[in-house]
C-alpha positions in Angstrom: -55.7 78.2 92.2 -52.0 78.7 90.7 -50.2 82.1 89.5 -52.3 82.6 86.9 -55.5 82.1 88.6 -56.4 79.1 87.3 -57.7 75.8 89.5 -56.5 72.5 89.2 -58.9 72.1 87.1 -58.9 74.9 84.5 -55.3 73.9 84.1 -55.5 70.1 83.4 -58.2 71.5 80.6 -56.0 74.0 79.3 -53.4 70.8 78.9 -55.5 68.5 78.0 -56.1 71.1 74.6 -52.7 71.9 74.7 -51.7 68.5 73.5 -54.9 67.3 71.6 -52.9 65.8 68.7 -49.8 63.5 69.2 -46.9 65.1 66.7 -47.1 62.4 64.7 -47.6 63.5 61.8 -47.1 67.2 59.6 -51.1 67.0 59.3 -51.5 66.3 63.2 -48.8 69.0 64.1 -50.4 71.6 61.7 -53.5 71.2 63.5 -52.3 71.6 66.6 -50.5 74.5 65.5 -53.9 76.0 64.6 -55.8 75.1 67.6 -52.6 76.5 70.0 -52.6 79.7 67.8 -57.1 79.7 68.2 -55.9 79.3 72.0 -53.4 82.0 72.3 -50.5 80.3 72.6 -48.0 81.3 69.6 -45.2 80.2 70.5 -46.5 76.1 71.3 -47.7 76.3 67.7 -44.5 78.0 66.2 -42.7 75.3 67.7 -45.0 72.5 66.2 -45.1 74.5 63.0 -41.6 74.1 63.0 -41.4 70.6 64.3 -43.9 70.0 61.0 -41.1 72.2 58.8 -38.0 69.9 60.2 -40.3 66.7 59.1 -40.8 67.8 55.7 -37.0 69.0 55.3 -36.0 65.7 56.2 -38.3 63.8 54.2 -37.5 66.7 51.6 -41.1 67.0 51.2 -41.1 71.1 51.9 -42.1 72.3 48.2 -45.5 70.7 48.5 -48.8 71.6 49.7 -48.1 70.8 53.1 -45.0 72.7 52.9 -47.0 75.9 52.6 -49.2 74.6 55.0 -46.6 74.2 57.5 -45.1 77.9 56.6 -49.1 79.9 56.4 -48.8 78.5 60.0 -45.5 80.1 60.3 -46.4 83.1 59.5 -49.7 83.5 61.1 -47.8 82.4 64.7 -45.3 84.8 64.1 -48.0 87.3 63.2 -49.8 86.7 66.4 -46.1 87.3 68.1 -46.4 90.7 67.0 -43.4 89.5 64.6 -44.3 91.4 61.5 -40.9 90.8 59.1 -40.5 87.1 59.8 -44.4 86.6 59.3 -43.8 88.6 56.1 -41.0 86.0 55.3 -43.1 83.1 56.2 -45.9 84.3 53.5 -43.1 85.3 50.8 -41.7 81.7 51.4 -45.5 80.1 51.0 -46.1 81.7 47.6 -42.8 80.3 46.4 -43.6 77.0 47.3 -46.8 77.3 45.8 -45.5 78.5 42.6 -43.2 76.1 42.7 -46.1 73.4 43.0 -47.8 75.5 40.2 -50.2 75.6 43.7 -50.6 79.5 43.9 -54.4 79.2 42.9 -55.4 77.7 46.2 -56.4 79.1 49.9 -53.0 78.6 51.5 -51.4 80.9 48.1 -54.4 83.4 48.2 -54.3 83.3 52.3 -50.1 84.1 52.1 -50.8 87.1 49.4 -53.2 89.0 51.3 -51.6 88.3 54.4 -47.9 89.7 53.0 -50.0 93.1 51.8 -51.4 93.5 54.8 -48.0 93.1 56.8 -46.3 95.4 54.3 -49.2 97.8 54.5 -48.8 97.9 58.2 -44.5 98.4 57.5 -45.7 101.6 55.2 -44.3 99.4 52.4 -47.1 100.5 50.1 -45.8 98.9 46.7 -45.2 95.9 48.1 -48.0 96.0 49.6 -50.1 96.7 46.1 -47.9 93.9 44.3 -49.1 91.0 46.5 -53.1 92.7 46.6 -52.9 92.8 42.6 -52.1 89.0 42.8 -54.6 88.1 45.4 -57.3 89.5 43.4 -55.6 87.7 40.0 -55.9 84.7 42.4 -59.4 85.0 43.4 -60.8 86.1 40.2 -59.0 82.7 38.8 -60.5 81.0 42.1 -63.7 82.6 41.4 -63.8 84.1 45.0 -63.4 87.9 43.5 -67.4 88.8 43.6 -67.8 88.1 47.4 -67.6 90.6 50.7 -63.5 89.6 51.1 -62.7 90.4 47.5 -64.5 93.4 48.0 -62.3 94.9 50.9 -59.2 93.1 49.0 -60.3 96.0 46.0 -60.9 98.6 48.7 -57.1 98.4 49.8 -56.0 98.5 46.6 -57.9 101.7 46.1 -56.5 103.1 49.8 -52.9 102.7 48.5 -53.6 103.5 44.8 -54.3 106.7 46.1 -51.5 107.0 48.7 -49.4 106.6 45.6 -50.7 108.9 43.6 -52.2 106.8 41.2 -56.1 108.4 41.5 -57.7 107.1 38.5 -56.4 103.2 39.8 -58.2 104.4 42.5 -60.9 105.3 41.6 -61.5 102.2 39.4 -60.9 99.4 42.2 -63.1 101.3 44.7 -66.0 101.6 42.1 -65.6 97.9 41.6 -65.3 97.3 45.3 -68.9 99.5 45.1 -69.9 97.0 43.0 -69.2 94.1 44.6 -70.6 95.1 48.2 
């Protein structure tokens, strides 16, 4: 066993998993980065996403749905590394890209808005959290995804922040809608 307590076989398998995808395309880098996050290697994932971003930048394709996916990965990796401000910046960039290409009502846009709200709430920035979550609510509604457990959780979060900011009427409305969806 090595210093991490892994046998040579375990180490070989770990290296194989870390290199499942060759970095021939941005999509390959996205897949590799996602795999590395799931395996608990956010630094390696961030490296893959940054390489993907550089490839898109070289081709002028950063402002695209693929560029948004790369930025979601960067946000996820930064969040996994406890870099909350870096993650928030990445998720805000996803929202900007999605708006620019007319694709805010997509999975990446919805994920970025929700994650941005979560981070801002953790940072104690209630108005910014509420703004992101309210936008996510609109996107969920437009996509037909509000009436599900994740939609109810989002509404509960909106209710919590509204209550914290003194908007008791708005909090009650959000809680009642969340309860109806549960």
